[in-house]
C-alpha positions as CSV (number, residue, x, y, z in Angstrom):
1,M,-0.6,206.4,124.2
2,E,-3.1,205.6,125.2
3,N,-5.9,207.4,123.0
4,F,-3.0,208.0,119.7
5,T,-4.2,207.5,116.2
6,F,-1.5,206.7,113.6
7,M,-2.1,209.4,111.6
8,D,-2.2,211.7,114.7
9,L,1.5,210.4,115.5
10,P,4.3,213.3,115.7
11,Y,7.0,212.7,114.0
12,S,11.3,213.4,114.2
13,R,14.1,212.8,112.0
14,P,16.0,211.1,114.7
15,D,19.5,211.7,115.6
16,C,21.6,209.4,114.0
17,E,24.7,210.8,115.5
18,A,23.7,210.6,118.7
19,L,22.0,207.9,118.5
20,K,25.0,206.0,117.3
21,K,27.3,207.8,120.0
22,Q,24.4,206.8,122.8
23,M,25.1,203.2,121.4
24,K,28.6,203.0,121.4
25,E,28.7,203.9,124.7
26,I,26.2,200.9,125.4
27,V,28.3,198.8,123.4
28,A,31.8,199.8,125.4
29,R,29.5,199.3,128.8
30,A,28.3,195.6,127.3
31,K,32.4,195.1,126.4
32,K,32.8,195.9,130.5
33,A,30.3,194.1,132.2
34,R,31.1,191.6,134.9
35,D,28.9,190.2,134.7
36,Y,25.6,188.3,133.2
37,V,22.8,191.3,134.7
38,R,24.8,194.5,133.5
39,L,25.2,192.2,129.9
40,K,21.5,192.4,130.2
41,A,20.6,195.9,131.4
42,A,23.0,197.5,129.0
43,F,21.5,195.1,125.9
44,E,18.2,195.7,126.9
45,E,18.9,200.0,127.2
46,F,20.5,199.0,123.2
47,E,17.0,197.5,122.5
48,G,15.0,200.5,123.5
49,L,17.3,202.8,121.0
50,M,16.7,200.8,118.2
51,A,12.8,200.7,119.0
52,S,13.1,203.9,118.7
53,F,15.1,204.0,115.6
54,S,12.9,201.6,114.0
55,E,9.7,203.3,115.1
56,A,10.8,206.6,114.1
57,A,11.9,204.8,109.9
58,T,8.4,202.3,110.3
59,V,6.0,205.5,110.1
60,A,8.3,207.7,107.7
61,G,8.0,204.7,105.5
62,I,3.9,204.2,105.9
63,R,3.6,207.5,105.3
64,H,5.4,207.3,101.9
65,T,3.8,204.3,100.9
66,L,0.4,206.3,101.7
67,D,1.5,209.0,98.9
68,T,4.2,208.7,96.8
69,T,4.0,212.2,95.5
70,D,4.5,213.9,99.1
71,S,7.9,215.8,98.9
72,F,9.0,215.5,102.8
73,W,8.0,211.7,103.3
74,E,9.6,210.9,100.3
75,T,12.7,212.7,102.0
76,E,12.4,211.1,105.2
77,N,12.2,207.7,103.7
78,E,15.2,208.5,101.5
79,W,16.7,209.4,104.5
80,V,15.9,206.4,106.4
81,E,16.8,204.1,104.1
82,E,20.6,206.1,104.0
83,Q,20.6,205.4,107.7
84,S,19.4,202.1,108.6
85,P,22.4,200.1,107.6
86,R,24.7,202.5,109.6
87,V,22.7,202.3,112.6
88,S,22.9,198.0,111.9
89,A,26.2,198.4,111.9
90,V,26.8,199.8,115.6
91,M,24.1,196.9,116.1
92,L,26.2,194.6,114.3
93,S,29.4,195.7,117.5
94,L,26.7,194.4,120.1
95,V,26.0,190.9,118.4
96,K,29.7,190.2,118.6
97,V,29.7,191.4,122.4
98,L,26.5,188.4,122.4
99,L,28.0,185.9,121.0
100,N,30.8,186.2,123.3
101,K,31.0,182.3,124.9
102,K,31.2,183.1,128.0
103,W,27.5,184.5,128.2
104,D,26.3,182.0,126.2
105,K,24.7,179.8,128.6
106,A,22.7,182.7,130.2
107,L,21.1,184.2,127.0
108,R,19.9,180.3,126.0
109,E,18.9,180.4,129.8
110,D,16.8,183.9,129.7
111,Y,16.0,184.3,125.7
112,G,16.0,180.5,124.4
113,D,18.3,178.9,121.6
114,E,16.5,180.5,118.9
115,F,17.8,183.8,120.3
116,I,21.5,182.7,120.1
117,E,20.8,181.5,115.9
118,A,18.9,184.7,115.5
119,L,22.3,186.8,116.8
120,N,24.2,184.1,114.3
121,R,23.0,185.2,111.3
122,R,22.5,188.9,112.0
123,R,26.6,188.2,112.0
124,S,26.4,186.7,109.1
125,S,24.8,188.8,107.0
126,F,26.0,192.0,107.2
127,S,28.9,193.8,107.5
128,P,30.0,197.7,107.3
129,K,31.3,196.7,103.8
130,I,27.9,196.2,102.5
131,I,26.2,199.9,103.3
132,R,27.0,201.6,100.4
133,L,25.1,198.8,98.2
134,T,22.4,198.4,100.9
135,Q,22.0,201.5,100.6
136,K,21.9,201.6,96.6
137,E,19.5,198.6,96.9
138,S,17.3,200.9,99.0
139,K,17.1,203.2,96.5
140,L,16.7,201.1,93.3
141,C,13.7,199.6,95.5
142,S,12.0,203.3,96.0
143,R,12.5,203.8,92.1
144,Y,10.0,200.2,91.4
145,E,8.3,201.9,94.2
146,K,7.7,205.4,93.1
147,L,7.5,204.1,89.1
148,I,4.3,201.4,89.9
149,A,2.5,203.7,91.8
150,S,3.0,206.4,89.3
151,A,-0.1,204.1,86.8
152,K,-2.5,206.1,85.1
153,I,-4.4,204.6,82.8
154,P,-7.0,205.4,81.7
155,F,-9.8,202.8,80.8
156,E,-13.8,202.8,80.4
157,G,-13.2,206.6,80.9
158,G,-11.8,207.0,84.0
159,E,-7.8,206.7,85.1
160,H,-6.6,204.0,86.8
161,N,-3.5,202.4,88.9
162,L,-2.6,199.2,88.0
163,Y,-5.1,198.1,91.4
164,G,-8.2,199.8,89.9
165,I,-7.1,197.7,86.2
166,K,-7.5,194.9,88.1
167,K,-10.7,195.2,88.4
168,Y,-12.0,194.4,85.2
169,L,-10.2,191.3,84.5
170,E,-13.1,190.1,86.7
171,H,-15.9,191.8,84.6
172,E,-19.1,189.7,82.6
173,D,-17.4,191.0,79.5
174,R,-15.0,189.2,77.2
175,H,-14.1,192.0,75.5
176,V,-13.7,194.1,78.3
177,R,-11.1,191.6,80.7
178,K,-9.2,191.8,76.8
179,A,-9.2,195.7,76.9
180,A,-7.9,195.1,80.8
181,W,-5.4,192.9,80.6
182,D,-3.8,195.0,76.9
183,A,-4.1,197.6,79.1
184,Y,-2.5,196.3,82.4
185,I,0.5,195.1,80.8
186,G,0.6,197.2,78.5
187,F,2.4,199.6,81.2
188,F,4.4,197.3,81.7
189,A,5.9,197.0,78.6
190,A,5.3,200.5,77.8
191,N,8.1,200.8,81.3
192,E,10.2,197.2,80.5
193,S,13.4,199.2,80.1
194,E,13.8,201.0,83.0
195,L,12.5,197.3,84.5
196,E,14.7,195.9,83.0
197,E,17.5,198.4,84.3
198,I,16.3,198.7,88.1
199,F,16.5,194.6,88.1
200,D,19.9,194.5,86.6
201,R,21.2,196.7,89.0
202,L,19.9,195.1,92.1
203,I,21.3,191.9,90.6
204,K,24.5,193.3,90.2
205,I,24.3,195.2,93.6
206,R,23.1,191.9,95.7
207,H,26.4,189.7,93.8
208,R,27.9,191.9,95.2
209,M,26.9,191.5,98.8
210,G,27.1,188.0,98.6
211,R,30.8,188.0,97.5
212,R,31.7,190.1,100.1
213,M,29.9,188.3,103.0
214,G,31.9,185.3,102.2
215,F,30.0,184.0,99.5
216,D,29.7,182.1,95.5
217,N,26.3,184.7,95.4
218,F,24.2,186.4,96.7
219,V,20.9,182.9,97.0
220,P,23.3,181.9,100.7
221,L,22.6,185.9,101.9
222,G,19.2,186.1,101.0
223,Y,18.4,182.3,102.6
224,L,19.8,184.4,105.8
225,Q,17.9,187.6,105.5
226,Q,15.1,185.2,105.2
227,E,15.8,184.0,108.3
228,R,16.7,180.3,107.4
229,S,18.4,178.4,109.5
230,D,16.9,174.8,109.8
231,Y,16.6,173.7,106.5
232,G,18.4,175.0,103.2
233,R,18.1,175.0,98.9
234,E,18.1,171.2,98.9
235,E,14.9,171.1,100.8
236,I,12.7,174.2,98.9
237,E,13.8,172.1,95.9
238,S,12.4,168.6,97.1
239,F,9.1,171.2,97.6
240,R,9.6,172.7,94.3
241,E,9.3,169.0,92.5
242,Q,6.2,168.0,94.7
243,V,4.3,170.8,93.5
244,R,4.9,170.3,89.9
245,T,4.3,167.0,90.4
246,V,1.0,166.7,92.4
247,L,-0.7,170.8,92.1
248,T,0.6,171.2,88.9
249,P,-1.4,168.8,87.3
250,F,-4.4,169.1,89.4
251,C,-4.7,173.1,89.0
252,A,-5.0,172.5,84.6
253,E,-8.6,170.2,85.4
254,L,-9.2,173.3,87.7
255,Y,-8.8,175.4,85.1
256,E,-10.2,173.7,82.0
257,A,-13.7,173.2,84.0
258,Q,-12.7,176.9,84.4
259,R,-13.4,177.2,80.3
260,R,-15.7,174.8,80.4
261,R,-17.9,176.7,82.5
262,L,-17.5,179.3,81.0
263,G,-18.1,178.1,77.4
264,I,-15.3,179.3,75.9
265,D,-13.0,177.2,73.1
266,Q,-9.1,178.5,75.0
267,L,-8.9,179.9,78.5
268,M,-7.1,183.0,77.9
269,V,-5.3,184.2,80.9
270,W,-7.8,187.1,80.4
271,D,-10.2,184.9,81.4
272,E,-8.7,183.4,84.4
273,E,-9.7,186.1,87.0
274,R,-13.8,184.9,85.8
275,V,-14.5,182.2,87.5
276,Y,-18.2,181.8,87.2
277,P,-20.2,183.0,84.0
278,D,-22.8,185.0,86.0
279,G,-20.3,186.3,88.0
280,N,-18.0,186.4,90.8
281,A,-18.5,187.0,94.4
282,D,-17.5,190.1,94.7
283,P,-18.1,192.2,98.7
284,I,-21.0,193.8,98.9
285,G,-21.2,197.4,101.0
286,T,-18.7,200.1,100.7
287,E,-15.3,200.4,102.2
288,E,-16.8,201.3,105.5
289,E,-19.3,198.7,106.4
290,L,-17.6,196.3,105.1
291,V,-15.2,197.7,108.1
292,E,-17.9,197.0,110.7
293,K,-18.6,193.3,109.0
294,A,-14.8,192.4,109.5
295,R,-15.6,194.0,113.4
296,K,-18.2,192.4,113.8
297,M,-16.9,188.7,112.5
298,Y,-13.8,189.0,114.8
299,H,-15.7,189.4,118.1
300,E,-18.1,186.4,117.3
301,L,-14.5,184.1,116.6
302,S,-12.8,184.8,119.8
303,P,-12.3,187.1,122.5
304,E,-8.8,187.5,121.3
305,T,-9.9,189.1,117.8
306,A,-12.6,191.1,119.6
307,E,-9.7,192.5,121.6
308,F,-7.8,192.7,118.3
309,I,-10.0,193.9,116.2
310,D,-11.2,197.5,118.2
311,Y,-7.4,198.0,118.9
312,M,-6.9,198.6,115.0
313,L,-10.2,199.9,114.2
314,D,-10.0,202.5,117.8
315,H,-6.2,203.2,117.2
316,R,-6.9,203.9,113.0
317,L,-4.1,201.5,111.8
318,M,-5.7,200.4,108.7
319,D,-5.7,202.8,105.5
320,L,-7.3,200.2,103.3
321,T,-8.9,203.0,100.3
322,N,-7.7,203.3,97.3
323,R,-6.2,207.0,96.3
324,P,-3.8,208.4,93.0
325,G,-0.4,208.6,94.2
326,K,-0.6,205.3,97.0
327,A,1.9,202.8,97.0
328,A,0.3,199.6,94.7
329,T,0.8,197.3,97.2
330,G,-0.8,195.9,100.7
331,Y,1.3,194.8,104.0
332,C,1.3,194.7,107.4
333,A,3.9,197.4,109.4
334,T,4.9,196.6,113.6
335,L,5.7,200.5,115.4
336,P,8.1,198.2,117.3
337,V,7.8,200.6,120.8
338,L,3.7,201.4,120.6
339,R,3.5,197.8,120.2
340,A,1.2,198.2,117.4
341,P,0.4,196.4,113.7
342,F,-0.1,198.5,110.6
343,V,-2.3,197.7,108.6
344,F,-2.1,198.5,104.4
345,S,-3.9,197.9,101.4
346,C,-5.7,199.5,98.0
347,F,-9.2,198.2,98.3
348,N,-11.0,197.7,94.9
349,G,-14.3,196.3,95.0
350,T,-13.0,192.7,94.5
351,L,-12.7,189.0,96.1
352,G,-9.2,190.4,97.3
353,D,-10.8,193.6,99.6
354,I,-12.0,190.7,102.4
355,H,-8.0,189.0,101.9
356,V,-6.6,192.5,103.6
357,L,-9.2,191.7,105.6
358,T,-8.5,188.2,106.9
359,H,-4.7,187.8,105.7
360,E,-3.3,191.5,106.4
361,L,-5.3,191.2,109.6
362,G,-4.6,187.6,111.1
363,H,-0.1,189.0,109.7
364,A,-1.6,192.1,112.5
365,L,-2.8,189.3,115.2
366,A,0.4,188.0,115.5
367,A,1.9,190.9,115.4
368,Y,-0.1,192.5,118.5
369,R,0.0,189.1,120.5
370,A,3.9,188.4,120.0
371,T,4.9,192.2,121.0
372,R,3.0,191.8,124.3
373,R,4.3,187.9,125.0
374,V,7.9,187.6,123.9
375,K,10.9,188.7,125.6
376,S,13.2,190.3,122.6
377,V,12.0,192.6,119.8
378,F,14.9,191.6,118.0
379,L,12.2,187.9,118.9
380,A,9.1,189.3,118.3
381,H,8.2,188.4,114.7
382,P,9.4,184.7,113.1
383,G,10.7,184.8,109.2
384,T,7.9,184.7,106.8
385,D,7.7,181.2,106.2
386,I,6.0,181.0,109.6
387,A,4.1,184.3,109.6
388,E,2.7,183.5,106.2
389,I,1.0,180.8,108.5
390,H,-1.1,183.5,110.6
391,S,-2.2,185.3,107.5
392,M,-2.9,182.4,106.0
393,S,-5.1,180.2,108.6
394,M,-6.5,184.0,108.9
395,E,-8.4,183.1,106.0
396,Q,-9.4,179.8,106.6
397,F,-10.5,180.3,109.6
398,C,-13.3,183.3,108.4
399,Y,-15.2,181.5,105.5
400,P,-17.6,180.9,107.6
401,W,-18.8,184.2,107.6
402,A,-18.5,184.3,103.9
403,E,-22.2,185.0,104.3
404,S,-21.7,188.6,105.7
405,F,-19.5,189.9,102.8
406,F,-20.8,188.2,100.1
407,G,-24.6,187.2,100.9
408,G,-26.0,184.6,98.4
409,N,-22.3,184.2,96.4
410,A,-20.9,182.8,100.1
411,E,-20.3,180.0,98.3
412,K,-19.0,180.9,95.6
413,F,-16.6,182.9,97.7
414,R,-15.1,180.3,99.3
415,F,-14.9,177.6,96.2
416,T,-12.8,180.8,94.4
417,H,-11.6,181.4,97.4
418,L,-9.9,177.9,97.8
419,Q,-9.1,177.1,94.1
420,N,-7.3,180.4,94.3
421,A,-5.1,179.3,97.4
422,L,-4.0,176.1,95.2
423,T,-3.2,177.2,91.9
424,F,-1.3,180.0,93.3
425,V,1.4,177.9,94.9
426,P,2.9,176.9,91.3
427,F,3.0,180.4,90.9
428,G,4.8,180.9,93.6
429,V,7.6,178.5,93.4
430,A,7.6,179.9,89.9
431,V,8.7,182.9,90.8
432,D,11.2,181.1,93.6
433,E,13.3,178.9,90.8
434,F,13.0,182.2,89.3
435,Q,14.7,183.8,91.5
436,H,17.3,181.4,91.7
437,I,18.3,181.0,87.6
438,C,18.7,185.1,88.6
439,Y,20.7,185.0,91.7
440,D,22.6,182.1,90.7
441,N,23.8,183.7,87.1
442,P,24.5,186.9,87.7
443,K,25.3,187.5,84.3
444,L,22.5,186.8,82.1
445,T,21.1,189.4,80.0
446,P,17.7,190.9,81.4
447,K,15.9,189.7,78.2
448,Q,17.9,185.9,79.0
449,R,15.6,186.4,82.3
450,T,12.6,187.3,81.0
451,A,13.2,184.0,78.2
452,E,14.1,181.7,82.0
453,W,10.5,183.4,83.3
454,R,8.2,182.0,79.7
455,R,10.3,178.6,80.4
456,L,9.1,178.2,84.2
457,E,5.7,179.4,83.1
458,E,5.3,176.3,80.6
459,K,6.6,173.9,83.5
460,Y,4.4,175.5,86.6
461,M,2.0,177.3,84.9
462,P,1.3,175.1,81.6
463,W,-2.3,176.5,81.6
464,R,-1.1,180.3,81.0
465,K,-2.3,181.5,77.3
466,Y,-1.0,184.8,75.7
467,A,-2.5,186.2,72.5
468,A,-0.4,185.4,69.9
469,D,0.3,189.4,69.3
470,D,0.5,189.9,72.9
471,D,4.8,190.1,71.8
472,F,5.9,191.3,75.7
473,A,3.9,188.0,77.7
474,N,4.8,186.0,75.2
475,R,8.2,187.0,75.6
476,G,7.7,186.5,79.7
477,G,7.5,190.0,80.2
478,W,4.3,189.1,83.2
479,W,6.8,188.2,86.2
480,Y,7.9,192.6,86.2
481,H,4.0,193.4,87.8
482,K,5.7,191.4,90.8
483,I,6.1,193.9,93.8
484,H,8.6,190.6,95.5
485,I,10.9,189.6,92.5
486,F,12.5,193.1,93.0
487,L,12.1,194.0,96.5
488,Y,12.4,191.1,98.8
489,P,14.4,188.6,97.5
490,M,14.3,185.1,97.9
491,Y,10.9,185.6,100.0
492,Y,8.4,184.5,97.7
493,I,8.9,180.7,98.3
494,N,7.6,181.1,102.6
495,Y,3.6,182.0,100.6
496,T,3.8,179.0,99.3
497,L,5.6,176.3,102.2
498,T,2.2,179.0,104.2
499,T,-0.6,177.3,102.1
500,M,0.4,174.1,103.3
501,G,-0.1,174.5,106.7
502,A,-2.7,177.6,106.2
503,L,-4.8,174.4,104.7
504,E,-3.9,172.2,107.2
505,F,-5.3,174.1,110.0
506,G,-8.3,174.9,108.0
507,K,-8.6,170.7,107.7
508,R,-8.5,170.6,111.2
509,Y,-10.3,173.8,112.1
510,A,-13.4,172.4,110.5
511,E,-12.4,169.2,112.7
512,D,-11.9,170.0,115.8
513,K,-12.1,174.5,116.8
514,E,-11.1,174.1,119.6
515,S,-8.1,172.7,119.5
516,A,-7.1,174.0,116.5
517,W,-7.1,177.4,117.2
518,K,-5.6,176.8,120.7
519,D,-2.7,175.5,118.0
520,Y,-3.0,178.6,116.0
521,L,-2.9,181.3,119.0
522,T,0.3,179.5,119.9
523,L,2.2,179.7,116.7
524,C,1.1,183.3,117.0
525,D,2.9,183.7,120.7
526,L,5.4,182.2,120.0
527,G,6.9,185.1,117.8
528,G,10.3,184.1,116.3
529,S,11.3,182.9,119.8
530,M,12.4,179.5,117.7
531,S,13.5,178.2,114.9
532,Y,10.9,177.2,111.7
533,L,10.8,173.6,112.6
534,N,10.9,174.0,115.9
535,L,7.8,176.5,115.6
536,L,5.8,174.3,113.4
537,R,5.8,171.8,115.8
538,A,4.7,173.4,118.7
539,A,1.8,174.5,116.8
540,N,1.7,171.0,115.7
541,V,2.0,171.5,112.1
542,S,3.9,169.4,109.5
543,V,6.7,169.8,107.9
544,P,5.6,170.7,103.9
545,F,9.4,169.3,103.0
546,E,8.8,165.5,103.7
547,E,7.8,163.3,101.2
548,G,4.3,163.3,100.2
549,A,3.7,166.4,102.2
550,V,1.8,168.8,99.7
551,D,-0.7,165.6,99.1
552,R,-1.6,165.3,102.4
553,S,-1.6,169.1,103.2
554,T,-4.0,170.4,99.9
555,S,-6.1,166.2,100.5
556,L,-9.2,168.3,101.6
557,A,-8.7,171.4,99.6
558,R,-8.2,169.4,96.5
559,E,-11.0,166.9,97.4
560,T,-13.8,170.0,98.4
561,L,-13.3,171.3,94.7
562,K,-13.3,168.0,93.2
563,Q,-17.0,168.2,95.1
564,A,-18.4,171.1,93.7
565,L,-17.4,170.6,90.3
566,K,-19.1,167.3,90.0
567,K,-22.4,168.9,91.3
568,E,-21.8,171.2,88.5
569,G,-21.4,168.6,86.2
570,L,-17.5,169.7,85.1
571,W,-15.4,167.0,87.0
572,D,-15.9,164.0,85.3
């Protein structure tokens, strides 16, 4: 399909009964295989069927998020979520065949050690015993997504969804910012009881999943689902403590400098997004103009990115326009048969739009390259602890083109982006610790969980100040806005781990562009064919758990911000 565009892709609901029958026949052949050639042929045929099913499921999922009010795609998405665990159960039968010791040496030689590790993770993280629980989990996640997408907030003479209202948090008028915050947090406060119910049920369902898979609770299962095999809770706890001691104090100083720059007595939550009193760096141009600027930037960046961006735009593999009913999120998905990434977001006229054109396209570039190079579909994508390096590093690589997007405010953009990269990390580790608390203690009440979040804000984000009469936020209600906590358990720490790798790539790119770019492409091309630590080694990236790693990885970024603030007279 050389001339396809996404919206013209044909879709038909897969015949799952026929599909499962074919898969079972292949598994039977694999069991009887007398040699590796026959086993591999069976595996590759099975892979093709899985890719076709995944392609249809991905199309249905994307089309549903494009318009959550469309009943056809809502039904198709629900059907996919019902069927996916059943298809995975058949996949598990093949996994058990492949893990027979007699095939171990040949598979390792052909696909690498990580292939076997990936099969073991799949066997340990899924069982027919949790199919019904997985289906219930999916329905609750869809319910949360639909609730968030339903937001219709009257403000400043218009009606806004959650993405739309957030732009007013950067408004020059502090009263407007405060009103925008009240409207934004007010949506979650008004829906607190439903949000409590959804998450409480998710906690209990996931706890039961963990128990049925032989664990004390969901946390070990969550780690397996995040494809972690060569590090665990101890390493992550060590990393979180480094963030608390190194970055939290520094970020507090950044926000104090911001308070002084804005000329206010107390930096409140609604002031955090307003970095400059005379205006933040907002992108210049319409959506179409910004996309064309991105095309030009990627053509100038490298031959590899030029080829990639032309592919994305020629096949219309992005939907960026903010519309009523569109899911309030951003992501990059992959169509495995076409080997085509798809980027989804909701532009709102802020710096975040350029984040999409760099971050999500960084994901897309990695998917575009790895799916064309890695031997197995199962190894095309690494865990998100690596994948977010692809995206966040691209943000760093694109700094030289800031003038194209922001004109005379390019320096403002670079400062704000770098500050945001650092101030995000304490929030990110707070989300991770919060999830550990919730899943370690599944009997906590919703109000107790929310109180735990407020405690973590005070631990990692002591600068966060709410209005005295904002009962919902002061009780800890802000966490309800973070979609990852509901949909992608144990994921969020990966954003913080990969921030370290991205800042390191940014530093190296400034020092030796050719070497840094070569290592970056290596990381993209390897996909998930190696473990986390081995992928870092292959790309010459530091391990963030090592003592002093956070200090070293963020040193240039902290010094760059410090020098910029000294020029403004805001750093003593």
